[in-house]
C-alpha positions in Angstrom: 129.0 65.3 82.9 129.3 61.4 82.6 132.0 60.1 85.2 135.3 58.5 83.5 134.6 54.5 83.0 135.2 52.8 86.3 134.9 55.3 88.5 133.2 57.1 91.2 131.7 60.5 91.7 130.1 62.1 94.6 129.5 66.1 94.3 129.1 68.9 96.8 127.5 71.6 95.3 127.9 74.8 97.4 126.0 77.3 95.9 124.3 78.3 92.8 127.4 78.4 90.2 130.0 76.5 92.6 131.0 72.7 93.4 132.8 69.9 94.3 133.8 66.8 92.3 135.5 63.6 93.9 136.0 61.1 91.8 137.7 58.1 93.3 138.4 55.1 91.9 141.0 51.5 93.7 144.1 53.7 92.3 143.3 57.1 92.3 141.0 60.2 94.6 140.1 63.1 92.3 139.1 66.8 93.8 137.9 68.8 91.3 136.4 72.7 91.9 134.3 73.6 89.7 131.8 76.7 88.7 129.9 77.0 85.7 128.2 80.1 84.8 125.1 80.4 83.0 126.3 82.7 79.5 122.3 84.0 79.7 123.3 85.2 83.7 126.3 87.5 82.9 129.0 87.2 80.2 131.0 88.4 82.1 131.7 86.3 85.0 133.9 83.1 84.0 133.5 79.8 84.7 135.9 77.2 85.4 136.7 73.4 86.3 141.0 72.3 87.7 141.3 69.5 89.6 144.3 67.9 91.2 145.6 64.6 92.3 145.8 63.6 96.1 147.5 60.4 97.1 145.6 58.8 100.3 147.8 60.3 102.8 146.3 64.1 101.2 143.4 63.0 100.9 143.1 61.7 104.5 145.4 65.3 105.3 142.7 67.5 103.6 139.9 65.5 105.1 141.1 65.8 108.7 142.1 68.9 108.3 138.5 70.1 107.2 137.1 68.2 109.9 139.1 69.2 112.5 138.3 73.0 110.6 134.9 73.0 111.1 134.6 71.5 114.4 136.6 74.6 116.0 134.0 76.8 114.1 131.2 75.8 115.6 132.7 75.0 119.0 133.9 78.7 118.4 132.4 80.8 121.6 130.3 84.4 120.7 132.3 87.2 122.4 130.0 88.8 125.1 130.2 92.7 126.3 132.4 92.6 129.2 130.5 92.7 132.7 131.0 96.4 134.6 133.7 96.2 137.4 132.0 95.7 141.0 133.7 98.3 143.8 132.8 95.7 146.3 135.1 94.0 148.5 136.0 90.3 147.2 137.7 87.8 149.2 140.5 86.1 148.5 140.8 83.7 145.8 141.9 80.3 146.3 144.5 78.6 143.6 143.4 74.9 143.6 146.0 72.5 142.5 145.5 73.2 138.1 143.9 70.6 136.8 143.9 69.2 132.5 140.8 70.8 130.6 138.4 68.9 128.5 136.2 70.6 126.4 133.9 68.5 124.2 132.3 70.1 121.1 129.3 69.3 119.3 128.4 66.3 117.5 128.2 67.3 114.0 123.9 66.8 112.8 123.6 64.1 110.5 123.8 65.4 106.7 122.8 64.4 103.7 125.1 64.2 100.5 123.5 64.5 96.5 125.8 63.1 94.4 126.9 62.2 90.9 127.4 58.0 90.4 127.8 56.9 87.0 124.1 55.2 87.4 122.8 58.1 87.8 121.9 60.2 91.4 123.2 59.2 94.7 122.0 59.9 98.2 124.0 59.2 101.2 123.5 59.9 105.0 126.5 59.8 106.5 125.6 60.2 110.3 129.5 61.2 112.3 129.5 60.9 115.7 133.2 62.0 116.0 133.6 64.0 120.0 136.9 65.8 120.5 137.9 65.6 124.4 141.9 66.1 124.3 143.7 69.4 123.4 146.4 68.0 119.7 149.7 66.6 120.3 152.5 68.2 122.2 154.7 68.1 119.1 151.5 68.3 116.3 152.4 70.0 113.0 156.5 70.5 114.9 159.2 69.5 112.3 160.8 66.3 113.2 164.8 66.0 114.5 166.7 63.2 112.5 167.4 62.4 116.0 163.8 62.1 117.0 163.7 60.1 112.8 166.0 57.1 114.4 164.6 56.7 117.6 161.1 56.7 115.8 163.2 54.0 113.7 164.6 52.0 116.4 161.3 52.2 118.4 159.2 50.5 115.4 162.3 48.0 114.6 161.3 46.7 118.1 157.8 46.3 116.9 156.8 48.6 119.0 153.1 49.0 118.3 152.1 52.8 116.0 150.1 54.7 118.8 153.0 53.4 121.6 155.3 55.5 118.9 152.3 57.9 119.0 152.7 59.0 122.9 156.2 59.1 123.1 156.6 60.9 120.9 154.0 63.3 121.5 152.6 63.2 118.0 149.2 61.6 116.2 149.5 57.9 115.0 148.9 59.8 111.4 152.0 62.0 112.2 153.7 58.6 113.2 152.3 56.7 110.1 153.2 58.8 108.0 156.6 59.9 108.6 157.1 56.0 108.8 155.9 55.7 104.9 158.0 58.9 104.2 161.3 56.9 106.2 160.0 53.8 103.8 159.9 51.8 107.2 155.8 50.9 105.8 153.4 51.7 102.7 149.9 53.6 103.1 148.2 50.4 102.8 149.1 49.3 106.4 147.9 52.0 107.9 145.7 51.7 110.3 142.6 53.9 111.9 143.1 53.5 115.3 139.6 54.4 117.8 139.7 57.4 120.1 139.8 55.8 123.0 143.2 53.5 121.5 145.1 56.8 120.9 
């Protein structure tokens, strides 16, 4: 199927019948799920195609969640059988000061993505160098209170930086930028992607 004129198209085949298609241009992002069952393989299984239009914020949130979910899935330890209980006398364990635990997740391996564009096949090699070394902020996913929104607006109007606001509210920089957008204080075009060492 040819791409709509002027749109970039990436196709991600999932298996023999299913694929995810992403159509985008300067103004639009469309996510399409498609299942194609050839009739010769069976009349019963249905084919379908459905698409949703995403805002830039929604696309970033979905991409972030997919990255987080896939990284956490790679890092989930396989349960090991419990060791038998020993009846030997053990020395009492001295408690140490609790220190924050930093868990380093394995880096995703480079992937080759084959896509179909308006001029033919596109092959891109993406090397992701993402390492998560800190847990999510304390208020991640929690609803905003009117009082917290008022504090955010006042600090933003006083020229406080986005990373400083994120730290003060114990939320991610994306959450701060999203809330400021909903409050009419900034637009999606003003969003900044901060390197991990700044956040």
